C-alpha positions in Angstrom: 190.6 118.0 61.8 187.6 118.5 59.4 188.4 119.5 55.8 185.8 120.4 53.3 186.4 121.2 49.8 185.3 124.3 48.0 181.9 124.1 46.7 181.5 124.1 42.7 181.0 127.3 40.9 177.5 126.6 40.2 176.9 125.9 43.9 178.5 129.3 45.0 176.4 130.9 42.2 173.2 129.5 43.4 173.9 130.3 47.0 174.9 134.0 46.4 172.6 134.7 43.6 169.6 133.5 45.9 170.8 135.7 48.8 171.3 138.8 46.6 168.3 138.2 44.5 165.9 138.0 47.2 167.4 141.0 49.1 166.8 143.0 45.8 163.3 141.8 45.4 162.3 142.5 49.2 164.2 145.9 48.9 162.2 147.0 46.0 164.9 147.6 43.5 164.3 148.6 40.0 163.8 145.8 37.5 167.2 146.9 35.7 169.0 146.5 38.9 167.4 143.0 40.0 168.4 141.8 36.5 172.1 142.4 37.2 172.2 140.2 40.4 173.5 137.3 38.6 176.3 139.7 37.1 177.3 140.8 40.4 177.7 137.3 41.8 179.2 136.0 38.6 181.9 138.8 38.7 182.6 138.3 42.4 183.2 134.6 42.0 185.3 135.1 39.1 187.4 137.6 40.9 187.8 135.4 43.7 188.7 132.4 41.4 191.2 134.9 39.5 192.8 136.4 42.3 193.4 133.1 44.2 195.1 131.6 41.4 197.2 134.8 40.1 198.1 136.5 43.5 199.4 133.6 45.6 200.7 134.3 49.1 204.6 134.8 49.4 206.6 135.3 52.6 206.2 139.2 51.9 202.5 138.7 51.0 201.3 136.0 53.6 197.9 137.6 54.0 197.2 137.2 50.3 194.8 134.0 51.3 191.5 134.4 49.7 188.5 132.3 50.4 184.7 132.0 50.4 184.3 134.6 53.1 185.5 137.2 50.9 182.6 136.5 48.4 180.3 136.7 51.2 181.8 140.0 52.3 181.3 141.6 48.8 177.4 140.3 48.9 177.0 141.5 52.5 178.4 144.9 51.4 176.1 145.2 48.6 173.1 144.2 50.9 173.8 147.0 52.9 172.6 149.7 50.3 168.9 151.2 49.8 167.1 150.9 46.6 166.8 154.8 46.7 170.7 154.9 46.5 171.2 152.3 43.6 168.5 152.9 41.2 170.0 151.9 38.1 172.6 149.6 36.4 175.4 152.2 36.6 174.9 152.6 40.3 174.8 148.8 40.9 178.2 148.5 39.0 179.5 151.4 41.0 178.5 149.4 44.3 180.0 146.3 42.9 183.3 147.8 42.1 183.5 149.6 45.7 182.7 146.5 47.5 185.0 144.4 45.4 187.7 147.0 46.0 187.0 147.1 49.7 187.3 143.2 50.1 190.1 142.4 47.6 192.0 145.7 46.4 192.5 147.0 50.0 194.6 144.0 50.8 197.0 144.3 47.9 200.5 145.8 48.8 202.1 146.7 45.6 201.3 148.8 42.6 201.6 145.8 40.1 199.0 143.8 42.2 196.7 146.9 42.3 197.2 147.4 38.5 196.3 143.7 37.9 193.0 144.1 40.1 192.0 147.3 38.3 192.4 145.6 34.9 190.4 142.7 36.1 187.7 144.8 37.4 187.5 146.5 34.0 187.5 143.2 32.2 184.8 142.0 34.3 182.7 145.0 34.1 183.0 144.8 30.3 182.1 141.2 30.0 179.6 140.7 32.8 177.8 144.1 32.9 178.2 145.2 29.3 179.6 148.5 30.3 183.0 150.1 30.4 185.1 151.3 33.5 188.5 153.0 33.6 
């Protein structure tokens, strides 16, 4: 059996910021959008760390097992968009919320967990992107 520990936050940030940042450069995104690539990656990693620590698997929620693949799915989803569709910071924030919801929120089974997620998204959008979401 092979066991590999989770990479450090700095390592995950460097990997995913490089991937998303390069995509935005090649894709011809606006400067305002490219400047928020780091915020997208930081928010995704923070969501992953928080949801992994707070929403632990139980017999009723055995599928609450989150891993690095979830971060990757958010970034991959963000890379499916065209620069004409996401032309400003607000569009990027909406895209990040959509992809995070698709990868994390859609797996949550009760209203308390969904409310926790929505509050966490609002907190991250405010702190990392500098705007509000409700």
